[in-house]
N, C-alpha and C positions, 0 to 999 in steps of 0.2 A: 459615439458613446454620451451618453448624456442621464444625468442622474433625476430619479423621480423626488422631487420635490415630499408627497405626500405618500410614500409608502413610510410605513408602521411599523412598530419593533416585532420580532418575531422572538419568541415563546416556547420554550420545551417541555413535557412531563416523559423523568424518565422513571421507569420500575427493575429493577434489575433482582435477579434471585442469585443464592452462589454455597455452595455444597464444599467442604473440604475433610478429607481425611489423612491419616496421619500416619505415619508407616516408626509410631515408636520414633528413635530421635532420626531415622537413617532418612528417612525423606518423605512427601505427602502425594494426595493424588489431588484435584479442585475442575470443579465443572461448576460453569456464570453465562448465564443470559441476562436479555437485558432488551424492550422494547422502548425507545422515547418515539416521543411522538410530539411533530415541530406543529405553530398554527399560528397562519401569517410568515409560512419561510418566503425567503428572497428568493421566487430565478427570475432569468434572464429571460428577453424575446428579444426576435432580432425582426423588423418589417422593415418594407416599403414608406419612404417619406408620404409624409400629406400635406396638402393645401391646410392643413389647420395645426399642422407643425409647425411647416415651415413659421405661417405669422405666428405662433406663439416665439416662437427663439428667435425673427427678425430676424430668416434666410432665405438667400437670394433662389429662390428657385430653380430660373437660368444654374446657375452655380452648384448646389443642394439637390436639386431633384433627380436626380437619379442614383445617390446615396438609400443604404440603408439605413435605418437605427437603430442602434441595441439600449434598451436601458431594462431598469428591472421592476418589479410588479411583485406582492405580498398572493402566495398561492392562493385560491379558495376552495382548496381541500389541505386536510388535515395528511403531513406527512407522514411516515409512520419508519424509524430505521429496527429495523430487530437486527441481534448478533450474540455470538455466543464463544466461551473459552475454555479449554481442555488442556490442565498443565502439570507435568507426570514428572517427581523428579529423582531421586535415589542413588543410595551409596549402596554397590552389587558388595555387600557382606557376604552373602552366601557363596560369593565364587574363593576356591580355594583358595592356601596361604599364601600364593606365587601373582595371582593377580589381586590381591586386596590392590584398595589402591580406588578402584573405580565408577567412576558415578555415571549416569543417565540420563538424560535430561528430552522433554518432548514440550512442545505446545503448538497450538490447534487453533486458528480463529476463524471466526468470518463475518461481514457485517454485507446487510443489506437492504435499500433504501425503498417504498413503494410510496409514486406519487411526485417521482421529478428527477430529474438525470443532471442535478445540480455537484452530486457527490460522489466529484470525479476523482478520489481519489481513493477512496472505501475500495477497503481490498474485500470479496466476497470470498476470498479462501487464501488462505498461508498460513505455513507449516513454518518448526522450527527443530531440528533433534539435534545432538549430540552424546561424543562419550569422551570424557577426559577419565589420564592416569594418573593420579600423584604419588608420588613417591619423596624422601627426605631429599635424595639428587636429584632428579629431576618430575619435568614434568610434561605431559603434552595431552592437545587439542585438539578432537577431530568438531565441526558445525558446521548444517547443511540449513539454507536457508529457502524454504518456494513459495514464489507467492504465484497465484493464477493467473488467469488474464482480467484485465480490466481493462471494461468498458467503460469509456472516456466522456471528450465535451459529442456534444452532437452537432452534426453537421450538416440535415437536412431534413425538420418532419414532413414538406410536405416538396413534390417534384418542385424543384428547383435549378432552373441553368444545366440543363442533364443531367443532375446528381438522383439516386433513386433514396422516395424517403425512406425512413427512419437507418441512414451511413451515419455513424459516428467513427469517431477515435479510439484505435483499440491500443494499450500495452500488452503484449502476450506473455505466457506462464515464462518461468525461467527461476531455473537452479542454480545457489551460489553455494559453494561449497573449501571453508577454513581450514589450515590447520598451524599450529602454535604450539609450541613449546622451548622447552627451559632447560638445562644443567648447569648445574653448579659445582664449580673446582673449588669453589669455595666455602666458608660460610656468607662473605661479602661481596665474594668476584665468581660471575659467570656467562655463559653465553646465551642466546637467545634465538630466533628466528619465526621469522610469521610468515606464510604461502597464502597470500588472499587470494579467492576465485580463480580456484587451483583449472576450473574445465575451461577458464577466456567466456561465459555468459556473457551474451549484449545486452543489451537497451535496446528492442526494438518498437518502432511504430507501426501499427496500421491500419489502412483505412479503409471499410467494406459496408457496405450494406445487407440485407439478404439478398440478393442474387448476387452481389459482387464474382465472380469467379477465381479460384486462388492464388494464381497467377500474379492476378492484379492487385491484392490486397496488402502487398506489404510498402512502403512509404518510405522509412528513415530506418539508420543503424546506429548505433552508439558504443561501440567496442575499448573501453577500456581495458584489455587485457588483463593477465595476470598481473601481482604486484607480489613481488617475492625480497621479503625483510630478513638480513642478518647482523647479528654483534653482539659485540660484548657490553657487558650493563654490570656496576660495582658499586660499593660504599665503602670511602674513607676517611 
């Protein structure tokens, strides 16, 4: 892996629009979208070494002639990223008196890029939603986070070592569910609990191309299980 000392700094221009609507003092709805265009965007390239490369870096062909070299270059095309976000939150004051203190929120966002494969952590689709109930003696919250499938690093753009062109690393979709709550025994003393990732969602990795069969796509799984915490808190 070598640095390209001739690479130019990249630049970007962003255009954004946002609309907001307020439900009095109890909530709001907002919709936003943006377009961002990059010029001279950094991209990585992997290729076999050449005699010219070896000579330029003073490397011996017998030792390094079979290696591949990774370096960066400025993209000759304009890289365009698009995205949108929708936010909604509201206190549900129209509910009966026994259900007072209920609030709901939801958020949906998406980001996509054209002209590069280098945005590996970009989320094509994410969603968050939840409910909360707040009373003088207690509160409880339920939050859910959904992340759609992510296409990450490119493995092969051309046929190499029996790997199909268009083979990528992928991070499959997953859903996290968290529940937290507090109960106050008196003004300065209470108990709490936090249930993280109730469903035990895992962080998986898959590698596949256009014709990889389903059974051959799975590569790795990180299982953090569910974390449950409870305790007493207070101020004295």
